[in-house]
Backbone as XML, in Angstrom:
<?xml version="1.0"?>
<chain id="A" units="angstrom">
  <residue number="1" name="MET">
    <atom name="N" x="77.213" y="109.108" z="98.445"/>
    <atom name="CA" x="76.749" y="108.220" z="99.489"/>
    <atom name="C" x="75.743" y="107.205" z="98.957"/>
  </residue>
  <residue number="2" name="THR">
    <atom name="N" x="74.878" y="107.627" z="98.049"/>
    <atom name="CA" x="73.866" y="106.688" z="97.561"/>
    <atom name="C" x="74.514" y="105.579" z="96.742"/>
  </residue>
  <residue number="3" name="GLY">
    <atom name="N" x="75.595" y="105.891" z="96.019"/>
    <atom name="CA" x="76.290" y="104.851" z="95.268"/>
    <atom name="C" x="76.870" y="103.790" z="96.183"/>
  </residue>
  <residue number="4" name="CYS">
    <atom name="N" x="77.392" y="104.219" z="97.328"/>
    <atom name="CA" x="77.925" y="103.262" z="98.308"/>
    <atom name="C" x="76.796" y="102.411" z="98.875"/>
  </residue>
  <residue number="5" name="ARG">
    <atom name="N" x="75.668" y="103.039" z="99.168"/>
    <atom name="CA" x="74.552" y="102.276" z="99.735"/>
    <atom name="C" x="73.994" y="101.278" z="98.721"/>
  </residue>
  <residue number="6" name="ASP">
    <atom name="N" x="73.988" y="101.648" z="97.450"/>
    <atom name="CA" x="73.517" y="100.718" z="96.420"/>
    <atom name="C" x="74.400" y="99.484" z="96.344"/>
  </residue>
  <residue number="7" name="LEU">
    <atom name="N" x="75.699" y="99.652" z="96.634"/>
    <atom name="CA" x="76.627" y="98.531" z="96.614"/>
    <atom name="C" x="76.770" y="97.866" z="97.982"/>
  </residue>
  <residue number="8" name="ALA">
    <atom name="N" x="75.983" y="98.306" z="98.959"/>
    <atom name="CA" x="76.013" y="97.779" z="100.331"/>
    <atom name="C" x="77.371" y="97.998" z="100.976"/>
  </residue>
  <residue number="9" name="ILE">
    <atom name="N" x="77.971" y="99.188" z="100.725"/>
    <atom name="CA" x="79.247" y="99.561" z="101.309"/>
    <atom name="C" x="79.008" y="100.723" z="102.254"/>
  </residue>
  <residue number="10" name="THR">
    <atom name="N" x="79.544" y="100.628" z="103.468"/>
    <atom name="CA" x="79.419" y="101.715" z="104.423"/>
    <atom name="C" x="80.574" y="102.683" z="104.224"/>
  </residue>
  <residue number="11" name="PRO">
    <atom name="N" x="80.287" y="103.936" z="103.890"/>
    <atom name="CA" x="81.377" y="104.900" z="103.711"/>
    <atom name="C" x="81.983" y="105.271" z="105.052"/>
  </residue>
  <residue number="12" name="HIS">
    <atom name="N" x="83.300" y="105.209" z="105.146"/>
    <atom name="CA" x="83.980" y="105.558" z="106.387"/>
    <atom name="C" x="84.693" y="106.889" z="106.202"/>
  </residue>
  <residue number="13" name="VAL">
    <atom name="N" x="83.908" y="107.933" z="106.140"/>
    <atom name="CA" x="84.422" y="109.289" z="106.021"/>
    <atom name="C" x="84.010" y="110.061" z="107.264"/>
  </residue>
  <residue number="14" name="ALA">
    <atom name="N" x="84.704" y="111.141" z="107.534"/>
    <atom name="CA" x="84.398" y="111.918" z="108.725"/>
    <atom name="C" x="83.123" y="112.708" z="108.513"/>
  </residue>
  <residue number="15" name="GLN">
    <atom name="N" x="82.329" y="112.800" z="109.557"/>
    <atom name="CA" x="81.110" y="113.584" z="109.522"/>
    <atom name="C" x="81.450" y="115.024" z="109.881"/>
  </residue>
  <residue number="16" name="ASN">
    <atom name="N" x="81.031" y="115.961" z="109.057"/>
    <atom name="CA" x="81.299" y="117.372" z="109.287"/>
    <atom name="C" x="80.141" y="117.951" z="110.095"/>
  </residue>
  <residue number="17" name="ILE">
    <atom name="N" x="80.336" y="118.046" z="111.403"/>
    <atom name="CA" x="79.252" y="118.519" z="112.264"/>
    <atom name="C" x="79.401" y="119.988" z="112.610"/>
  </residue>
  <residue number="18" name="THR">
    <atom name="N" x="80.477" y="120.637" z="112.147"/>
    <atom name="CA" x="80.683" y="122.039" z="112.491"/>
    <atom name="C" x="80.226" y="122.992" z="111.393"/>
  </residue>
  <residue number="19" name="ALA">
    <atom name="N" x="80.017" y="122.500" z="110.196"/>
    <atom name="CA" x="79.630" y="123.384" z="109.097"/>
    <atom name="C" x="78.200" y="123.878" z="109.284"/>
  </residue>
  <residue number="20" name="HIS">
    <atom name="N" x="77.940" y="125.054" z="108.790"/>
    <atom name="CA" x="76.610" y="125.631" z="108.952"/>
    <atom name="C" x="75.574" y="124.905" z="108.104"/>
  </residue>
  <residue number="21" name="ARG">
    <atom name="N" x="76.013" y="124.216" z="107.065"/>
    <atom name="CA" x="75.044" y="123.517" z="106.210"/>
    <atom name="C" x="74.866" y="122.058" z="106.586"/>
  </residue>
  <residue number="22" name="GLY">
    <atom name="N" x="75.616" y="121.582" z="107.549"/>
    <atom name="CA" x="75.483" y="120.209" z="108.005"/>
    <atom name="C" x="76.312" y="119.240" z="107.186"/>
  </residue>
  <residue number="23" name="SER">
    <atom name="N" x="76.162" y="117.979" z="107.481"/>
    <atom name="CA" x="76.953" y="116.942" z="106.850"/>
    <atom name="C" x="76.071" y="116.090" z="105.952"/>
  </residue>
  <residue number="24" name="ALA">
    <atom name="N" x="76.698" y="115.474" z="104.956"/>
    <atom name="CA" x="75.967" y="114.574" z="104.071"/>
    <atom name="C" x="75.745" y="113.217" z="104.728"/>
  </residue>
  <residue number="25" name="LEU">
    <atom name="N" x="76.478" y="112.936" z="105.807"/>
    <atom name="CA" x="76.298" y="111.667" z="106.523"/>
    <atom name="C" x="75.155" y="111.796" z="107.506"/>
  </residue>
  <residue number="26" name="ASP">
    <atom name="N" x="74.296" y="110.825" z="107.486"/>
    <atom name="CA" x="73.187" y="110.836" z="108.421"/>
    <atom name="C" x="73.346" y="109.711" z="109.434"/>
  </residue>
  <residue number="27" name="GLY">
    <atom name="N" x="72.341" y="109.497" z="110.233"/>
    <atom name="CA" x="72.395" y="108.501" z="111.293"/>
    <atom name="C" x="72.516" y="107.077" z="110.811"/>
  </residue>
  <residue number="28" name="ARG">
    <atom name="N" x="72.129" y="106.803" z="109.561"/>
    <atom name="CA" x="72.233" y="105.429" z="109.061"/>
    <atom name="C" x="73.680" y="104.966" z="109.009"/>
  </residue>
  <residue number="29" name="THR">
    <atom name="N" x="74.596" y="105.895" z="108.811"/>
    <atom name="CA" x="76.014" y="105.548" z="108.735"/>
    <atom name="C" x="76.687" y="105.655" z="110.090"/>
  </residue>
  <residue number="30" name="THR">
    <atom name="N" x="76.392" y="106.711" z="110.829"/>
    <atom name="CA" x="77.141" y="106.999" z="112.052"/>
    <atom name="C" x="76.640" y="106.245" z="113.271"/>
  </residue>
  <residue number="31" name="ARG">
    <atom name="N" x="75.521" y="105.577" z="113.189"/>
    <atom name="CA" x="74.986" y="104.907" z="114.385"/>
    <atom name="C" x="75.651" y="103.571" z="114.682"/>
  </residue>
  <residue number="32" name="HIS">
    <atom name="N" x="76.362" y="103.024" z="113.727"/>
    <atom name="CA" x="76.965" y="101.709" z="113.912"/>
    <atom name="C" x="78.263" y="101.805" z="114.708"/>
  </residue>
  <residue number="33" name="PRO">
    <atom name="N" x="78.529" y="100.825" z="115.565"/>
    <atom name="CA" x="79.774" y="100.850" z="116.340"/>
    <atom name="C" x="81.016" y="100.782" z="115.454"/>
  </residue>
  <residue number="34" name="GLY">
    <atom name="N" x="80.916" y="100.156" z="114.298"/>
    <atom name="CA" x="82.057" y="100.064" z="113.397"/>
    <atom name="C" x="82.492" y="101.422" z="112.879"/>
  </residue>
  <residue number="35" name="TYR">
    <atom name="N" x="81.568" y="102.360" z="112.760"/>
    <atom name="CA" x="81.915" y="103.706" z="112.307"/>
    <atom name="C" x="82.803" y="104.393" z="113.330"/>
  </residue>
  <residue number="36" name="THR">
    <atom name="N" x="82.480" y="104.251" z="114.595"/>
    <atom name="CA" x="83.282" y="104.852" z="115.661"/>
    <atom name="C" x="84.687" y="104.256" z="115.680"/>
  </residue>
  <residue number="37" name="VAL">
    <atom name="N" x="84.771" y="102.949" z="115.546"/>
    <atom name="CA" x="86.075" y="102.283" z="115.521"/>
    <atom name="C" x="86.872" y="102.756" z="114.310"/>
  </residue>
  <residue number="38" name="SER">
    <atom name="N" x="86.223" y="102.859" z="113.167"/>
    <atom name="CA" x="86.892" y="103.299" z="111.950"/>
    <atom name="C" x="87.454" y="104.704" z="112.104"/>
  </residue>
  <residue number="39" name="GLN">
    <atom name="N" x="86.726" y="105.587" z="112.767"/>
    <atom name="CA" x="87.202" y="106.951" z="112.954"/>
    <atom name="C" x="88.407" y="107.000" z="113.887"/>
  </residue>
  <residue number="40" name="ARG">
    <atom name="N" x="88.461" y="106.098" z="114.866"/>
    <atom name="CA" x="89.638" y="106.038" z="115.740"/>
    <atom name="C" x="90.875" y="105.607" z="114.962"/>
  </residue>
  <residue number="41" name="TYR">
    <atom name="N" x="90.723" y="104.580" z="114.121"/>
    <atom name="CA" x="91.848" y="104.128" z="113.299"/>
    <atom name="C" x="92.262" y="105.214" z="112.313"/>
  </residue>
  <residue number="42" name="ARG">
    <atom name="N" x="91.284" y="105.923" z="111.773"/>
    <atom name="CA" x="91.590" y="106.991" z="110.825"/>
    <atom name="C" x="92.442" y="108.068" z="111.483"/>
  </residue>
  <residue number="43" name="LYS">
    <atom name="N" x="92.125" y="108.403" z="112.731"/>
    <atom name="CA" x="92.897" y="109.420" z="113.448"/>
    <atom name="C" x="94.348" y="108.965" z="113.612"/>
  </residue>
  <residue number="44" name="ARG">
    <atom name="N" x="94.558" y="107.692" z="113.937"/>
    <atom name="CA" x="95.921" y="107.182" z="114.088"/>
    <atom name="C" x="96.709" y="107.290" z="112.785"/>
  </residue>
  <residue number="45" name="VAL">
    <atom name="N" x="96.078" y="106.948" z="111.686"/>
    <atom name="CA" x="96.751" y="106.999" z="110.390"/>
    <atom name="C" x="97.069" y="108.444" z="110.025"/>
  </residue>
  <residue number="46" name="GLU">
    <atom name="N" x="96.124" y="109.354" z="110.240"/>
    <atom name="CA" x="96.344" y="110.760" z="109.901"/>
    <atom name="C" x="97.453" y="111.368" z="110.757"/>
  </residue>
  <residue number="47" name="GLU">
    <atom name="N" x="97.592" y="110.922" z="112.003"/>
    <atom name="CA" x="98.674" y="111.417" z="112.856"/>
    <atom name="C" x="100.033" y="111.047" z="112.277"/>
  </residue>
  <residue number="48" name="VAL">
    <atom name="N" x="100.150" y="109.843" z="111.737"/>
    <atom name="CA" x="101.410" y="109.406" z="111.136"/>
    <atom name="C" x="101.742" y="110.280" z="109.933"/>
  </residue>
  <residue number="49" name="PHE">
    <atom name="N" x="100.774" y="110.514" z="109.065"/>
    <atom name="CA" x="101.029" y="111.357" z="107.897"/>
    <atom name="C" x="101.352" y="112.784" z="108.311"/>
  </residue>
  <residue number="50" name="GLY">
    <atom name="N" x="100.695" y="113.285" z="109.343"/>
    <atom name="CA" x="101.001" y="114.623" z="109.832"/>
    <atom name="C" x="102.426" y="114.710" z="110.355"/>
  </residue>
  <residue number="51" name="TRP">
    <atom name="N" x="102.868" y="113.683" z="111.085"/>
    <atom name="CA" x="104.238" y="113.676" z="111.593"/>
    <atom name="C" x="105.228" y="113.645" z="110.431"/>
  </residue>
  <residue number="52" name="LEU">
    <atom name="N" x="104.956" y="112.804" z="109.430"/>
    <atom name="CA" x="105.860" y="112.714" z="108.288"/>
    <atom name="C" x="105.996" y="114.057" z="107.580"/>
  </residue>
  <residue number="53" name="LYS">
    <atom name="N" x="104.905" y="114.805" z="107.502"/>
    <atom name="CA" x="104.951" y="116.080" z="106.790"/>
    <atom name="C" x="105.640" y="117.166" z="107.600"/>
  </residue>
  <residue number="54" name="THR">
    <atom name="N" x="105.392" y="117.227" z="108.905"/>
    <atom name="CA" x="105.935" y="118.338" z="109.687"/>
    <atom name="C" x="107.327" y="118.046" z="110.224"/>
  </residue>
  <residue number="55" name="ILE">
    <atom name="N" x="107.524" y="116.920" z="110.853"/>
    <atom name="CA" x="108.786" y="116.610" z="111.513"/>
    <atom name="C" x="109.673" y="115.748" z="110.629"/>
  </residue>
  <residue number="56" name="GLY">
    <atom name="N" x="109.085" y="114.820" z="109.911"/>
    <atom name="CA" x="109.863" y="113.915" z="109.071"/>
    <atom name="C" x="110.339" y="114.529" z="107.770"/>
  </residue>
  <residue number="57" name="GLN">
    <atom name="N" x="109.991" y="115.768" z="107.521"/>
    <atom name="CA" x="110.414" y="116.515" z="106.336"/>
    <atom name="C" x="110.053" y="115.808" z="105.037"/>
  </residue>
  <residue number="58" name="LEU">
    <atom name="N" x="108.891" y="115.202" z="104.981"/>
    <atom name="CA" x="108.465" y="114.537" z="103.756"/>
    <atom name="C" x="107.310" y="115.269" z="103.082"/>
  </residue>
  <residue number="59" name="ARG">
    <atom name="N" x="107.153" y="116.554" z="103.368"/>
    <atom name="CA" x="106.142" y="117.321" z="102.642"/>
    <atom name="C" x="106.497" y="117.350" z="101.161"/>
  </residue>
  <residue number="60" name="LYS">
    <atom name="N" x="107.779" y="117.587" z="100.885"/>
    <atom name="CA" x="108.294" y="117.489" z="99.528"/>
    <atom name="C" x="109.422" y="116.466" z="99.556"/>
  </residue>
  <residue number="61" name="LEU">
    <atom name="N" x="109.363" y="115.500" z="98.688"/>
    <atom name="CA" x="110.389" y="114.473" z="98.638"/>
    <atom name="C" x="111.565" y="114.995" z="97.821"/>
  </residue>
  <residue number="62" name="HIS">
    <atom name="N" x="112.732" y="115.007" z="98.411"/>
    <atom name="CA" x="113.904" y="115.587" z="97.783"/>
    <atom name="C" x="114.800" y="114.554" z="97.112"/>
  </residue>
  <residue number="63" name="HIS">
    <atom name="N" x="114.245" y="113.436" z="96.736"/>
    <atom name="CA" x="115.018" y="112.389" z="96.078"/>
    <atom name="C" x="114.406" y="112.100" z="94.720"/>
  </residue>
  <residue number="64" name="ARG">
    <atom name="N" x="115.253" y="111.755" z="93.776"/>
    <atom name="CA" x="114.783" y="111.384" z="92.445"/>
    <atom name="C" x="115.207" y="109.955" z="92.158"/>
  </residue>
  <residue number="65" name="GLY">
    <atom name="N" x="114.316" y="109.217" z="91.558"/>
    <atom name="CA" x="114.619" y="107.837" z="91.202"/>
    <atom name="C" x="113.980" y="106.859" z="92.167"/>
  </residue>
  <residue number="66" name="THR">
    <atom name="N" x="113.607" y="105.736" z="91.642"/>
    <atom name="CA" x="112.906" y="104.723" z="92.437"/>
    <atom name="C" x="113.756" y="104.206" z="93.589"/>
  </residue>
  <residue number="67" name="ALA">
    <atom name="N" x="115.033" y="104.006" z="93.362"/>
    <atom name="CA" x="115.902" y="103.441" z="94.404"/>
    <atom name="C" x="115.980" y="104.376" z="95.609"/>
  </residue>
  <residue number="68" name="LEU">
    <atom name="N" x="116.144" y="105.668" z="95.380"/>
    <atom name="CA" x="116.254" y="106.611" z="96.501"/>
    <atom name="C" x="114.921" y="106.796" z="97.216"/>
  </residue>
  <residue number="69" name="VAL">
    <atom name="N" x="113.842" y="106.834" z="96.462"/>
    <atom name="CA" x="112.523" y="106.982" z="97.086"/>
    <atom name="C" x="112.196" y="105.751" z="97.920"/>
  </residue>
  <residue number="70" name="ASN">
    <atom name="N" x="112.504" y="104.560" z="97.406"/>
    <atom name="CA" x="112.283" y="103.338" z="98.183"/>
    <atom name="C" x="113.136" y="103.337" z="99.442"/>
  </residue>
  <residue number="71" name="TRP">
    <atom name="N" x="114.335" y="103.895" z="99.375"/>
    <atom name="CA" x="115.205" y="103.946" z="100.536"/>
    <atom name="C" x="114.578" y="104.763" z="101.657"/>
  </residue>
  <residue number="72" name="VAL">
    <atom name="N" x="113.842" y="105.801" z="101.315"/>
    <atom name="CA" x="113.200" y="106.636" z="102.336"/>
    <atom name="C" x="112.129" y="105.846" z="103.070"/>
  </residue>
  <residue number="73" name="PHE">
    <atom name="N" x="111.391" y="105.022" z="102.369"/>
    <atom name="CA" x="110.226" y="104.371" z="102.964"/>
    <atom name="C" x="110.458" y="102.915" z="103.375"/>
  </residue>
  <residue number="74" name="LEU">
    <atom name="N" x="111.484" y="102.272" z="102.866"/>
    <atom name="CA" x="111.719" y="100.865" z="103.168"/>
    <atom name="C" x="112.973" y="100.715" z="104.014"/>
  </residue>
  <residue number="75" name="PRO">
    <atom name="N" x="113.003" y="99.726" z="104.928"/>
    <atom name="CA" x="114.192" y="99.545" z="105.761"/>
    <atom name="C" x="115.363" y="99.024" z="104.929"/>
  </residue>
  <residue number="76" name="GLY">
    <atom name="N" x="116.550" y="99.338" z="105.363"/>
    <atom name="CA" x="117.742" y="98.863" z="104.669"/>
    <atom name="C" x="118.763" y="99.953" z="104.504"/>
  </residue>
  <residue number="77" name="ARG">
    <atom name="N" x="119.828" y="99.631" z="103.854"/>
    <atom name="CA" x="120.901" y="100.576" z="103.631"/>
    <atom name="C" x="120.566" y="101.484" z="102.440"/>
  </residue>
  <residue number="78" name="PRO">
    <atom name="N" x="121.166" y="102.669" z="102.420"/>
    <atom name="CA" x="120.934" y="103.544" z="101.267"/>
    <atom name="C" x="121.557" y="102.961" z="100.009"/>
  </residue>
  <residue number="79" name="PRO">
    <atom name="N" x="120.948" y="103.219" z="98.877"/>
    <atom name="CA" x="121.485" y="102.663" z="97.634"/>
    <atom name="C" x="122.773" y="103.356" z="97.242"/>
  </residue>
  <residue number="80" name="THR">
    <atom name="N" x="123.622" y="102.634" z="96.572"/>
    <atom name="CA" x="124.856" y="103.221" z="96.052"/>
    <atom name="C" x="124.655" y="103.520" z="94.582"/>
  </residue>
  <residue number="81" name="THR">
    <atom name="N" x="124.948" y="104.742" z="94.208"/>
    <atom name="CA" x="124.749" y="105.108" z="92.799"/>
    <atom name="C" x="126.056" y="105.491" z="92.158"/>
  </residue>
</chain>
């Protein structure tokens, strides 16, 4: 955290408020409205990755080669090999 503050960068990481030892983030980071907005966007992104892993069956990618992997993530027809 101090390295980020030295560079004038606000770290947008989740605050761990349930741990018995507390969180490394203090009020200097979490008091800003931008932190709250950032956490909302983070939740949306994490939901997409969670869906891909559980329902989209992308926990393990079962394709080999750049063309097949790109086919999974990019729109278009499957490659012909």
